[in-house]
C-alpha positions in Angstrom: 57.4 149.4 123.2 58.2 146.7 120.8 61.9 146.8 121.7 61.2 146.2 125.4 59.0 143.2 124.5 61.7 141.8 122.2 64.4 142.4 124.9 62.3 140.4 127.4 61.8 137.6 124.9 65.5 137.5 124.1 66.5 137.5 127.8 64.0 134.6 128.5 65.5 132.6 125.5 69.0 133.3 126.8 68.1 132.0 130.3 66.6 128.8 128.7 69.8 128.3 126.7 71.9 128.8 129.9 69.8 126.3 131.7 70.0 123.7 128.9 73.8 124.1 128.8 74.1 123.7 132.5 71.9 120.6 132.5 74.0 119.1 129.8 77.2 119.9 131.7 75.9 118.3 134.8 74.8 115.2 132.9 78.3 114.9 131.3 80.0 115.3 134.7 77.7 112.6 136.3 78.7 110.3 133.4 82.4 111.0 133.9 82.1 110.4 137.7 80.3 107.1 137.0 83.0 105.9 134.6 85.7 107.0 137.1 84.0 105.0 139.9 83.7 102.0 137.6 87.4 102.1 136.7 88.5 102.5 140.3 86.4 99.5 141.3 88.0 97.4 138.6 91.5 98.5 139.6 91.0 97.8 143.3 89.2 94.5 142.7 92.6 92.9 141.8 94.1 93.9 145.1 93.9 91.7 148.1 91.4 92.9 150.7 93.0 94.2 153.9 91.2 94.5 157.2 91.7 97.8 159.0 91.6 97.7 162.8 88.3 99.1 164.2 89.7 100.1 167.6 92.9 102.0 168.6 95.2 100.9 171.3 97.5 103.1 173.5 100.6 102.1 171.6 99.5 104.2 168.6 98.9 107.4 170.7 101.3 110.3 170.6 102.9 111.1 173.8 103.9 114.7 174.5 
Protein backbone atom coordinates (compact mmCIF):
# COMPACT_ATOMS: atom_id res chain seq x y z
CA UNK A 1 0.00 0.00 0.00
CA UNK A 2 2.84 2.36 0.65
CA UNK A 3 4.04 2.18 -2.94
CA UNK A 4 0.64 3.32 -4.26
CA UNK A 5 0.65 6.27 -1.89
CA UNK A 6 4.18 7.20 -2.93
CA UNK A 7 3.28 6.91 -6.62
CA UNK A 8 0.35 9.24 -6.15
CA UNK A 9 2.55 11.73 -4.32
CA UNK A 10 5.20 11.59 -7.04
CA UNK A 11 2.57 12.00 -9.77
CA UNK A 12 1.13 15.04 -7.99
CA UNK A 13 4.60 16.57 -7.62
CA UNK A 14 5.29 15.95 -11.32
CA UNK A 15 2.07 17.72 -12.27
CA UNK A 16 3.03 20.71 -10.16
CA UNK A 17 6.46 20.81 -11.78
CA UNK A 18 4.88 20.69 -15.25
CA UNK A 19 2.49 23.50 -14.32
CA UNK A 20 5.32 25.63 -12.97
CA UNK A 21 7.41 25.05 -16.09
CA UNK A 22 4.46 25.90 -18.34
CA UNK A 23 3.73 29.10 -16.41
CA UNK A 24 7.37 30.16 -16.68
CA UNK A 25 7.34 29.44 -20.42
CA UNK A 26 4.20 31.53 -20.89
CA UNK A 27 5.72 34.40 -18.89
CA UNK A 28 8.86 34.26 -21.04
CA UNK A 29 6.82 34.25 -24.25
CA UNK A 30 4.73 37.22 -23.08
CA UNK A 31 7.93 39.13 -22.31
CA UNK A 32 9.38 38.36 -25.76
CA UNK A 33 6.17 39.45 -27.47
CA UNK A 34 6.15 42.68 -25.47
CA UNK A 35 9.74 43.42 -26.48
CA UNK A 36 8.97 42.57 -30.11
CA UNK A 37 6.01 44.95 -30.11
CA UNK A 38 8.15 47.70 -28.59
CA UNK A 39 10.89 47.25 -31.20
CA UNK A 40 8.33 47.25 -34.02
CA UNK A 41 6.78 50.47 -32.69
CA UNK A 42 10.21 52.10 -32.53
CA UNK A 43 11.05 50.99 -36.07
CA UNK A 44 7.79 52.18 -37.56
CA UNK A 45 7.81 55.49 -35.64
CA UNK A 46 10.51 56.78 -37.99
CA UNK A 47 8.44 56.15 -41.09
CA UNK A 48 6.09 58.74 -42.49
CA UNK A 49 2.47 57.96 -41.74
CA UNK A 50 0.44 57.00 -44.80
CA UNK A 51 -3.31 57.24 -45.03
CA UNK A 52 -5.04 54.24 -46.53
CA UNK A 53 -8.25 54.73 -48.45
CA UNK A 54 -11.28 53.74 -46.43
CA UNK A 55 -13.54 53.08 -49.44
CA UNK A 56 -12.99 51.23 -52.71
CA UNK A 57 -13.89 52.49 -56.11
CA UNK A 58 -14.83 50.56 -59.22
CA UNK A 59 -11.43 51.10 -60.82
CA UNK A 60 -9.82 48.70 -58.38
CA UNK A 61 -12.30 45.88 -59.05
CA UNK A 62 -11.29 42.86 -61.11
CA UNK A 63 -13.31 42.36 -64.27
CA UNK A 64 -13.82 38.87 -65.62
